[in-house]
KEDRENSE-366632 format. One line per 5 residues: number of its first residue (from 1); their letters; for each residue x, y, z of C-alpha. Coordinates in Angstrom, 3 decimals. Layout:
BEGIN
NUM	A	X:Y:Z  ...
This chain:
BEGIN
1	MKKFF	124.580:72.824:147.354  123.944:70.426:144.515  120.254:71.363:144.432  121.167:75.062:144.363  123.557:74.514:141.425
6	TLFFL	120.904:72.535:139.529  118.334:75.305:140.064  120.841:77.959:138.939  121.632:75.912:135.809  117.941:75.568:134.906
11	ITVIL	117.316:79.277:135.379  120.332:80.068:133.187  119.078:77.721:130.429  115.607:79.277:130.531  116.997:82.820:130.353
16	NSNAQ	119.286:81.929:127.467  116.421:80.225:125.659  114.183:83.275:126.010  116.994:85.507:124.769  117.576:83.455:121.632
21	TGCNP	118.226:85.718:118.644  118.526:83.921:115.357  118.361:86.894:112.980  118.893:90.632:112.685  116.269:93.150:113.817
26	ATLTN	113.813:94.896:111.528  113.935:98.674:111.116  110.841:100.691:111.996  110.657:103.400:109.319  107.443:105.332:109.878
31	VEHEG	104.396:105.699:112.124  101.573:108.002:111.086  97.909:108.567:111.817  95.495:106.852:109.427  91.753:106.837:109.940
36	SGNRI	91.034:105.924:113.562  94.444:104.303:114.046  98.177:104.442:113.430  99.885:103.031:110.337  103.196:101.339:111.207
41	TWTMP	105.787:100.643:108.494  109.061:98.720:108.764  111.723:97.041:106.659  112.683:93.417:107.221  116.314:92.406:107.802
46	TGGEE	117.983:91.344:104.572  120.884:89.429:106.035  119.867:86.168:104.393  121.418:84.747:101.256  121.352:86.435:97.870
51	VTISQ	119.248:84.414:95.427  119.278:84.608:91.625  115.871:84.163:90.011  115.501:83.439:86.307  113.406:81.451:83.854
56	GGDFS	116.393:80.806:81.590  120.142:80.279:81.426  123.320:82.208:80.759  123.943:84.408:77.715  124.740:82.283:74.643
61	NNSIG	126.493:85.036:72.652  123.412:85.244:70.459  120.526:87.718:70.280  117.229:88.429:68.556  115.204:91.501:67.687
66	DKSSF	113.372:93.538:65.105  113.778:97.012:63.619  110.923:98.359:65.741  110.547:98.764:69.491  109.681:95.769:71.647
71	GVYHR	109.994:94.425:75.180  111.189:91.079:76.588  110.321:89.623:79.997  110.501:86.711:82.389  107.323:85.813:84.235
76	FTLED	107.400:84.487:87.817  104.311:82.862:89.325  103.219:82.711:92.961  104.892:79.316:93.265  108.165:80.698:91.883
81	LATIN	108.158:83.502:94.468  107.031:81.565:97.550  110.528:80.890:98.898  111.670:84.520:98.509  108.523:86.259:99.771
86	NGVLT	109.330:89.649:101.339  112.874:89.474:99.981  114.242:92.555:98.211  114.906:92.648:94.455  118.083:94.728:94.163
91	QVIFA	119.478:94.021:90.674  118.401:93.007:87.191  120.869:91.188:84.933  120.472:91.185:81.150  122.578:90.900:78.001
96	PAYRS	122.424:93.927:75.655  123.694:93.169:72.170  124.060:94.356:68.598  125.291:92.757:65.390  128.489:93.376:63.437
101	FQIQP	126.812:95.385:60.665  125.963:98.117:63.167  128.465:100.827:64.056  126.767:101.380:67.398  123.891:99.831:69.371
106	GHNYT	120.548:100.091:67.652  118.386:100.549:70.723  118.142:102.183:74.104  117.039:100.085:77.086  114.580:100.630:79.922
111	IQIYK	114.333:98.115:82.762  110.654:97.383:83.488  109.137:95.439:86.372  105.445:94.603:86.748  103.447:92.854:89.431
116	GGKWG	99.949:91.379:89.492  99.943:90.040:85.941  98.211:87.034:84.424  98.868:84.780:81.434  96.144:83.216:79.315
121	AEGDR	95.293:82.748:75.678  96.096:85.475:73.153  94.161:88.591:74.103  93.967:87.519:77.758  97.471:88.471:78.854
126	NPGTL	98.306:91.337:81.183  101.562:92.136:83.018  99.714:93.933:85.810  100.936:97.208:87.309  104.234:98.797:86.316
131	IASQG	106.138:99.227:89.595  109.581:100.162:88.250  110.851:101.792:85.077  114.544:102.673:84.885  116.135:104.067:81.743
136	LNNAN	119.706:103.022:80.948  122.563:104.789:79.171  124.291:102.728:76.479  127.590:104.340:77.454  127.368:102.542:80.799
141	LLFNQ	126.675:99.096:79.306  128.996:96.342:78.096  127.473:94.776:75.000  127.304:91.088:74.081  127.713:90.044:77.692
146	ENSVT	125.681:89.997:80.884  125.298:93.318:82.722  124.159:93.799:86.331  121.946:96.849:86.822  121.314:98.043:90.371
151	LETPL	117.728:99.218:90.838  117.365:102.825:91.935  114.542:101.725:94.215  114.835:98.148:95.555  111.528:96.275:95.406
156	TIDAS	110.012:94.012:98.039  108.855:90.649:96.660  105.119:90.027:97.117  104.488:86.316:96.567  100.723:86.855:96.426
161	QELWI	101.050:88.367:92.922  102.934:87.461:89.762  106.174:89.325:89.039  107.368:90.148:85.520  110.989:91.319:85.068
166	GYFCT	112.376:92.538:81.759  113.325:95.487:79.613  111.987:97.525:76.712  114.066:98.290:73.625  113.401:101.633:71.941
171	NIDSV	114.438:102.044:68.313  117.000:104.815:67.702  118.959:103.445:64.721  118.789:105.358:61.442  119.208:102.164:59.365
176	QSLSK	115.503:101.287:59.314  115.722:98.549:56.676  117.729:96.153:58.854  116.646:94.315:61.962  118.599:95.019:65.107
181	YPAGV	119.463:92.270:67.534  119.389:93.983:70.937  118.004:91.168:73.155  120.503:88.565:74.333  119.257:84.988:74.666
186	DNGPC	120.371:81.659:76.152  120.739:78.240:74.530  117.359:76.957:75.722  115.367:74.826:75.967  112.684:77.481:76.243
191	KNGFG	110.276:77.752:79.152  107.306:78.742:77.042  105.185:81.451:78.623  107.796:82.080:81.318  111.231:82.833:79.872
196	NIMFY	110.333:83.929:76.329  107.622:86.588:76.728  107.601:89.559:74.342  105.591:92.738:73.925  105.638:93.361:70.181
201	ENQWW	103.355:95.407:67.922  101.109:96.236:70.895  100.463:92.609:71.776  101.841:90.047:74.224  103.452:86.958:72.672
206	TFCEL	105.820:84.150:73.390  108.785:84.105:71.048  107.655:80.621:69.951  104.437:82.170:68.630  106.481:84.541:66.473
211	DDNSD	109.115:81.988:65.433  108.128:78.307:65.342  111.774:77.211:65.313  112.823:79.104:68.409  113.889:77.192:71.497
216	INFCI	115.455:79.945:73.601  114.776:82.183:76.577  115.781:85.795:76.960  118.814:86.269:79.182  117.197:87.953:82.188
221	KGKVQ	117.950:87.395:85.859  117.042:89.047:89.126  119.117:89.298:92.294  117.034:89.014:95.471  118.367:89.637:98.960
226	TIEGA	116.288:87.273:101.079  115.022:88.183:104.525  115.971:86.546:107.797  112.458:86.446:109.249  109.021:85.344:108.140
231	SVNIY	106.887:87.713:110.228  107.033:90.227:113.063  105.456:90.802:116.441  104.347:94.362:117.178  104.678:96.151:120.503
236	CNEDK	102.953:99.333:121.634  104.110:100.947:124.875  106.011:97.727:125.700  102.890:95.520:125.321  102.668:93.003:122.476
241	IKSNV	99.576:93.961:120.464  99.906:91.640:117.453  101.856:88.466:116.642  103.002:86.894:113.363  102.288:89.876:111.091
246	EGTTF	103.507:89.253:107.539  104.516:92.001:105.139  105.959:95.393:106.065  103.003:97.433:107.330  100.238:97.203:109.935
251	LHNNP	97.312:99.423:110.984  96.838:99.635:114.763  93.171:100.509:115.106  91.841:102.661:117.950  95.005:103.021:120.058
256	TGEEQ	94.553:104.382:123.581  96.540:106.917:125.587  98.071:110.276:124.737  101.164:108.721:123.152  101.900:105.402:121.451
261	CYKVE	105.478:104.085:121.163  106.019:101.204:118.737  108.673:98.514:118.256  108.719:95.278:116.253  110.621:92.009:116.606
266	VNCLE	111.265:89.479:113.851  110.232:85.826:114.093  113.384:84.288:112.639  113.093:81.580:110.016  115.616:79.462:111.883
271	GGVSP	113.761:79.838:115.179  113.719:82.360:117.992  113.197:86.095:117.671  115.404:89.041:116.830  116.255:91.917:119.136
276	LSNEI	113.592:94.611:119.204  113.734:97.279:116.517  114.214:100.973:117.068  111.252:102.774:118.656  109.032:105.439:117.092
281	CIKDN	106.461:107.340:119.166  103.439:109.302:117.990  101.146:111.554:120.023  97.384:111.309:119.842  96.954:114.876:118.562
286	GIRDR	93.596:114.360:116.896  94.958:114.378:113.366  93.253:111.684:111.355  93.589:110.592:107.771  90.879:111.631:105.330
291	SATFS	92.203:110.301:102.030  88.917:110.975:100.230  89.486:114.722:100.558  91.975:114.943:97.691  92.794:113.303:94.386
296	IYPNP	96.032:112.978:92.428  96.644:112.669:88.689  98.120:111.403:86.473  98.965:108.149:88.196  101.483:106.820:87.115
301	AGNEL	103.067:110.268:86.854  106.016:111.658:84.938  107.698:114.863:86.105  104.631:116.499:87.637  101.903:115.328:89.984
306	RVKSY	98.669:117.329:90.160  96.801:117.439:93.445  93.166:118.519:93.679  91.285:119.133:96.932  88.347:121.263:98.053
311	ELRDM	89.052:120.908:101.788  92.819:121.279:102.131  94.074:124.724:101.116  97.201:125.919:102.928  99.181:122.788:103.670
316	SVEIY	102.465:120.971:103.939  103.287:118.427:101.243  105.465:115.434:102.101  106.505:112.573:99.800  107.813:109.270:101.181
321	DVFGR	109.288:106.221:99.460  108.119:102.652:100.167  110.581:102.423:103.063  109.022:105.413:104.819  111.941:107.732:104.023
326	LQKAE	111.062:111.380:103.419  111.978:112.370:99.840  110.419:115.821:99.528  108.773:118.367:101.836  107.394:121.839:101.140
331	SRKQN	104.557:124.198:102.038  102.072:124.902:99.270  98.886:126.771:98.430  96.300:125.629:95.911  94.784:127.884:93.269
336	AEGTM	91.136:128.938:93.224  90.152:125.680:91.529  91.673:123.674:94.372  94.601:122.370:92.298  98.350:122.491:92.731
341	VVDIS	101.272:121.019:90.785  104.056:119.172:92.613  107.401:118.799:90.856  108.559:115.164:91.129  111.167:115.239:88.349
346	NLAAG	113.987:114.500:90.798  112.373:111.304:92.100  113.591:107.956:90.803  111.042:105.621:89.213  109.100:103.672:91.814
351	IYFIK	106.239:103.705:94.305  105.726:106.692:96.633  103.221:108.112:99.114  102.146:111.763:99.099  100.924:113.200:102.393
356	LIDEN	99.041:116.488:102.748  98.867:118.121:106.186  97.019:121.188:107.449  96.174:122.260:110.979  93.045:120.108:111.094
361	CSAVQ	93.797:116.872:109.292  96.208:114.875:107.157  95.687:112.747:104.078  97.832:110.121:102.333  97.669:108.584:98.875
366	RFIKE	99.919:106.269:96.871  101.328:107.023:93.414  103.843:105.631:90.919  106.630:107.720:89.402  107.535:106.516:85.911
């Protein structure tokens, strides 16, 4: 009897160990044909802690600025982002301001976020690609204090590229002879080349380069919801096909069978794995991606996106956000020149994917809505 109890105890321990779940599951958002395989997209669980990232301090009840338009930014390097990789940037905090001689604010504000930038000597500075641009209404802001702005499209942190977070001030004041002071600052000391970056007169500067006596940073912060897992394992038809996949997308090359059903599980940072995600199935219907068959312009785009193709004529147009959620769907015909115009004025600023589908093939391309 004692031996039986010991065996039962060991089996129970093993089963409990294998069932360990230290974090929430991921959400599978989309599976679609791409080339000779299937593109799988998911979102990671964001049940971890909320982290504030900044290269400066709190608002000091002081501000700087000129009478012309300019932008201010914080720059985050790969090292700065390593601990929040794959987390989700949900808010930007900044301090709009104006001085007592003004009856009303002298600028409008647009939140801007770039990734992939670099910082070198003058003339060798580039913020990278604009991935978010969100205009703000002064009527919704509280001036001379910190404001939290929720991003219309949350952004996944990619620690393999620099991230620049800031805002652009556009001049609207009729009193042109006086400098406005729209950009709130902290008390320093400055983190030169990180917390005091400006775009001014079509050139990238640090504020120290424009004012030798300055020792401040711009009051800019980001709120990041960290993830609970570092990577995922991918299952197809109940079989694990790939382990420890980082990021939020994976291409399963040359799948077999008439139907493929996918799930993912998260490898939790604290150990163990999450429960399996929801399941999405796709049939092997012969549709394959041929992205070279069409082009899109302009990219980044404003209110209209032009699509040009000589192979796809009568088709369905679908637009997805970065989380795989369908934002727009319609059937369209191109003109004789193989061009059509897609209205994207209702889309928020951010990254999207446009998918064209006819009875023979599909095609997907990425674009940015400004």
